[in-house]
N, C-alpha and C positions, 0 to 999 in steps of 0.2 A: 352511829348509823350502821356501821359494818357489823358490829356485834349483834345488834338486833336482827339484821338480815340473816346472819349465820344461824342464830337461835331459831328463827322462824323456819328456815329451810330444814333444820334438823327435826323440828317438831312435825313438819309436813312429811318428811321421809318416814319417821317412826309411825305416824298415823296411817300412812299409805301402806307400810309393811304390815301393820296390825290388821288393816282391812283386807289386804290381799292374802295374807298368810296367817289367819287367826289361829290361836292355840285351840286344838280340838282333841277330843278323845272319843271313845266309843265308836271308832271307825269313821271319824270325820264329822261327828255331831258336835256342834258348837255348844260349849258348857253353859253359856248364858241363855241359849235357847232352851236347853233342857230344864234349867231352873225357872224358866218363865220370865227371865229378866229381859227387858227391852234392850235392844242394841243401841248404844249411845250414838247420838247424832254428832257429826263432826263439829268441832268448835271453830267457828269462823270469825268470832268477834275479835280474837287477838290479832288476826290478820289485819282487820280494819283499824284496830287501835294502833298497831305499829306502823300502819301506813304502807304495808307491803302488798298492796293490792295489785302490784305489777304481775304477781303470779296468780293466774285465774283460779278461782275456787274450783275444786275438783268435785265433780258429780259422780257418785259411785254408780257403776253399771250393775244392773240387776240381772242375774242369770236365772234361767228357768229352774235349775236345780237348787237355787238358793232361796226360792220363795217358801216361806214358812206357812204351813197350813194353820188357819186360825181356830181349828177344832180343838176341843179340850184335850183330846188324846191324839196328838200328831203321830203320823206313821214315821218310821225311821227314814231319815233323809239320806238319799243316795249322794255319794261324793260328787262335787260339781264336775261337770264335763266341760272342758275348755274347747272353745271353737277351734277347729283345725287339727285337733288331736284325736287319734283313734282310741276307742275304748279297749281295755285289755281283752284278750281272747276269750276268757271265760264269760265275760259280760256279753260279748257279741254272740257267743253261743247261746246264752240264756235268752237274748233278744230274738233269736232265730236268724241272725245274720249269717251268710255263708262264710265259712272259714277260709281265709287267704292261704293258710297252710295246706288245706286240701287241694285248692286249685294249683298251688305251686307244686305239690307232689304229683298231681296228675300231669302237669306240663312237663315236669322233669322226667316222668315215666315215658311220655311220648318222645321226647328228645332222645332219651336213652335207647328206645326201640329203633328210632330212625338211624342213630349212629351205629347201632349194632348191625342193622341191615346194610348200611353203607360199607362197614368193615367186611361183612360177609361177601358183598359184591366185589370189593377190591381184591379180596383173597381169591375169589373165583376168576377174576380177570387176570390176576398174576399167574394163576395156574395155566390159563389158556395161552398167554404170551409165552410162558416157559415151554409149553408143549410145542408151539409153533417154532420157537427158536431151536428146540432140540431136533425137530424134523429137518429144518434147514441145515443145521450143522451136520446131521447124519447124511443128508443128500449131498452136501458139498464134499464131505469126506469120501462118499462113494464115487462121485464124479471124478474127484482128483485121483482116486485110486484107479478108476477105469482108464483115465488119460495116462496115468503113469505106466500101467500095464501095457496100454496100447502103444505108448512111446517106446517102451522097451522091446515090443514085438515089431519087427520090420514089416512094412507093407508088402503085400504079395507082388512079385515081379517075375518077368520072364527072363530066362537066361539065354534064349536064342536056340538055334540059328534063325535068321530072318526068313519070313515066308514071302508069299507073293505080294505085289504092290496093290494097294487100295487107295481110293480117293476119299479124303475127309474134307468137310466144309467148315470153315470158320466164319460164323455170321457176324455182321456188324454189332459191336458191343459185347461180344463174348468175353467172359473172364477166363482166367486160367483154370478155374474149377469146371466151367462149362466145356472148355476144350478137352480137359481130362476125361470128362464123362463121355464125350463124343468118341475119343480114341478108345476108351474102354469098351463102348458098345460095338465099335467096329472090329474089335479083337486085336488092336495094335498093341495095347499094354494090358498087363494082367489085372491092374487095379487103378482106379482113379487116384488113390492116395499116393501111389508110387510116382505117377507122372507129376502130380502137383508138387510133391517134395523136390523132384528134380527141376521142375519149372521155376520155382522160387529161387533156386540157386543160379539160374542162368539169366542174366540181365537182357540178353537178346530177345527174350520172350516179349518184351515191351514193343518190339518192332514188327511183330507178326500182324499182317494186314488181313482184312476179310477177303475170302476167296477160297479156292480149292487147292489142296496139297496132296502130293503123292508120297505115301509112307508105307513101309513093309509091315506085314503082320508079325506078331509074336516076337517083339523086340524089347529089350530092357528099356525102362522108362528114361534113363539117361540118354540112350541112343535115340529114342523117339523125340526128345526135346531138341537134340542137335540136328536131327533130320528136318524137323519142322522149321527151324530158323535158318536153314541153309538156303542160299539164293536159288538153287536149281530145283527145289522141292515144290515150288508153286507151279501149278499147271492150269490150263484153261483160262489164261489171262491174255487178252488180245486188245490191241489198240487199233481202232478203225478211224481213219481221218475223214474229215468232211469231204463230200463229193466223190467218195470211193464207190466203184462199181463192184458187182459180184465177181466178175471175171477179169482176167488180166488183160492189159492193153500195152501196146508198144508206142514209144514216142517216135514220130517220123524223123525228127532232127537228130536225136542221139541214139536211137535204137534201144534205149533203156526200157526194161520191163517195169510197168507200173502194176504192182501186185494188187489183185482183187481181194475182196473179202473172203472168198473161199480159200485162197492160198494162205491168208493170214490165220484163219481158223485152223487149218490143217497143221500149220507149224506150231500152234499152241496146244494141240490136242495130244501130244506124245506123252506116254507113260514109260518111264525108264530111260536108260541111256542107250545110244547106238552101240552096236548094230541090232540089239534085241528090243529096241523101243517099239511100243505099240502105238500107232498113230491112226487117226482118221484121215483119209486121203482127199485130195482135191476132187478126184473123180467121184468118190463116194458122196461128198457134199453136193456136187453138181447133180448127181442122179437123185438124191433125196430132195433137193430143191425143185426138181421138175415134177414131183408127184402131184397127182390130182386130189390127194387126201389133204385138203387145206386145213382141216381141223387138227390133224395129227401134226401139222407143221406150225400150228399156233397162229394162223392168219386171223386177225380180228374180224368181227362181224361186219364192221363198216367198210372193209376192203374185199370181202369174199366174192361179191358178185363180179366186180371188175377184174379181180385176179383170176377168177374162173374163166373169164373171156379173153385172157391174155393170148396174143398171137404167137408168142414164143414161150413155151414152158420153161426153158432154161433161164429166161429173164423175168419170170413172173414174180419173183421175190425181191427184185431190185427196189431199193428205197424203204423196205420194211425192217431192215436192220440199221438202227441208228448209229451214227458215229459216236466215238467216245471210248473209254476204257471199259471193256466188257469181261465178265467172268462166266464161265460155263463148266459143267462137269463133263470132262472128256470121256468118261466111262459110259456115257449115255448113248453112244453111237451117233451117226450123222443126223438122223431124224430128231433124236432127243436134243442134240446140240442146237439145231436150227430152231426147234420149238422154244428152247430156253431164251435164245437171243431175240427172236421175234416177239415173244410175249413181253419181255422186259422193255423192248423198244416201243411197242405199242403203248405200254403204260406211260413211258416217258413222253411220247408225242401227245397223248391225251391230256397229260398234266398241263399243257400249254393252253388248253381251252379249244383244242381242235374240233371236238364234237359239237361245240356251241358256236363255232365260226361259220361264216358263209352268208350271213344275212346281207352284208354289203357287197361281197364279191360274187354271190350267187353260185358258189362252188360247194360240192359236198366234201366230206372229210378226205376221201381218197383223191379227188381232183385237187384239193388244196395241197396234199402231199406231193402230187405230180408237179404242180406249179412251183412249189418250194424247191424241188430238185432242180428246176430250171434256174431259179434265182441263185441257188448255190453254185451252179456251174458258170453263170454269166456275170456275177457281180462280186465285188468285195463288200465286207460287212457294212461300211458307211453308205453304200449305194443300194443296198438290198431293198429298202422300202420303196425307192423310186422305180427300180426294175419291176417290183411286184405291181406297182401302179400301171406301168406300161403293159404288162400282161393282161391285167383286168380291162384296160381301155381297148386293147386290140380285140380281145374276145367279145366285147360288147358290140363292136362294129363288124365283127366277123372278118377281121383282117388277119392274114397269116402271121404267125409270130416271127418266122424267119430267124431262128436262133441256130448258130453254127454248132452249138453243143448238142442239139438234137440230131445233127448230121453225123457228128463224130461218134455218137453213142453206138451205132451199129457197125462201126469200122474197127478193125483190129489195130490199125495204125492211126493215131490221132495227132492233131495239131490245132493251134488256135484258128488259123485260116483254113478254109476249105476250098476245094476246086469247084468249077462249074459242074463237072460230071458228078461229083459227090452230092451237090445241092439239088441236082435234077433227078437223082435216084429216088424213086418212090418207096418209102418204107412206112410202117406204122408209127414211126417216131420222127420222121423228117418234117419239120414245120415249114420248110420252104416249099414242099410239094403238096401241102394240104393245110387247111385252116384248123384251128382248135388245138387242143393239148395232145401230147404224145399218148400212146396206149398205156404206158405205165411210167413210174418215176425213172429218170435216167441216171440217178446217183443217190447216195445217202445224204439227205438234207440235214443241215445242222438245225439246232433249236432257233438260232437267230434267223435263218432263212425261213423257217416255218412261221415264226412270229411275224416276220415282215409280210408274208403272204396272207396271214390272218388279218393283219391291220396295215394295208398299203398306205403309203403317204399320199395325201390329196394332191392332185395335179392332172393336167391334160396331156401329158407327154405320150407320144406314140412311137418315138424312135430314140435309140441310144447307141453309142458306139464307144469302145475303148480306144483311145488315140495313142497310147504309148505303153511301154513295158512296165511302167510304174503302176499301171492300173487306172489312170485318169480316164473317167467316163463322162461323156457329154450327153445331155438329154434335150430333145427338141420336140416341138409340136408339128412341124412341117417337114415334108420330105425334102424340099429344096435345101433347108438348113442342114438336114441330115447328110445330104450328099457333100456339102462343104466340110462337114466333120470327118467324113470318110476319107477325103483327100488328106486331111491332117494325119489320119491313121496310116495311110499309105506312105506318107513322107517319113514317118517314124520307123517304118520297116516292120511294124508288128503284124501286118497282114501278108507279109511275104510267105509264099508256100514253099515247103521243103520237097515237094514232089515235082 
């Protein structure tokens, strides 16, 4: 059975090979077809006889190009075309089919053109980058050469001798470069570069504060730096304490002089060393402060009307110079100094909301400033809002304020207690002798006192008295209770008069 199966399989393969690959000549024409012989049918009987029908009989596929024309004179048969295979190029050309080689050539041509354009663009970009790089290198080399030449050439500088003194201002936030420019513009140093080079070598430049400084003209940069950082070079710097008056006063008990604002300004205005120092005097400031040209003095608009009606011209500016550390240019003269200080003080007062206050107290800005000066002289900071409320409550019922501070204001010698004669003396400021507020502020009010007057603490108090030297203050609504508190004050000795 195995031999029969093997022989049948060999015959099948030979027959299949002969069918698929027949022997042909004349360019693919089957010899049997040319001779007119019929193609033999496959022999299937042997398969049946051997019983090998497990292999299905093969049915030959007929291709279009293998169909033989039945005419007597057949035309030459074209070699069979297998499904899925492309005909040779010459045959496609004969059939009119587009040549794949032509398409491929055109595609390759386009790709080559695009690549050539890209290479040209890259070369152009490389030239641009190279040109920019060359410009940067040349610029850097030129700048380095300029700096090198500049570094080798010393900055212009004065050799001296020193000239007259001038005042220069250092503004808040000024750098060493800006200070150098200021000194150069004033003629102190020959060049900003020379001062800057000297300044960076002196660590004390870090301690220079905003303000005004006195330095001579035409000095070497090194000398300018050492002068600027010296302790005695700063001028026009004054400290005004809370409650200070314009004029000096004497203490009844000690005889000590309490310097007024004018005295302090005069001391801070000197340029140069004694005995050749140039200073603005107390008398010059007093005369300038008595001027009727309020605009030249810098009096703010919200105070001009009442300042113009002041009963004493020498006191008309009281309260308009705020306490604190103040800076002014001493070379500006008495009027210029007062204008600087009043203008800066008005701005400080307005920053508290002064111009928007008064809705609850029914006081205008200048009246609020007057009342704040009373709070300053009568109370310690913790009690200021309550004292402000007492002032508002008494003004509403038209009750005299009766503050000893208003009595002392017009006296040359002052003390906490006042005499009956002092309290009975009628003056534009004595609140024992009249109702209402004094004619002008009686001191320089602090920001705390001003804010207390702008926003008094709620309450119904009408009386208060300080009962000891520690500053303990008691507030009451009735006069009877107030009298009992006065007894406590008398027992502590705080109300004893030195006259």
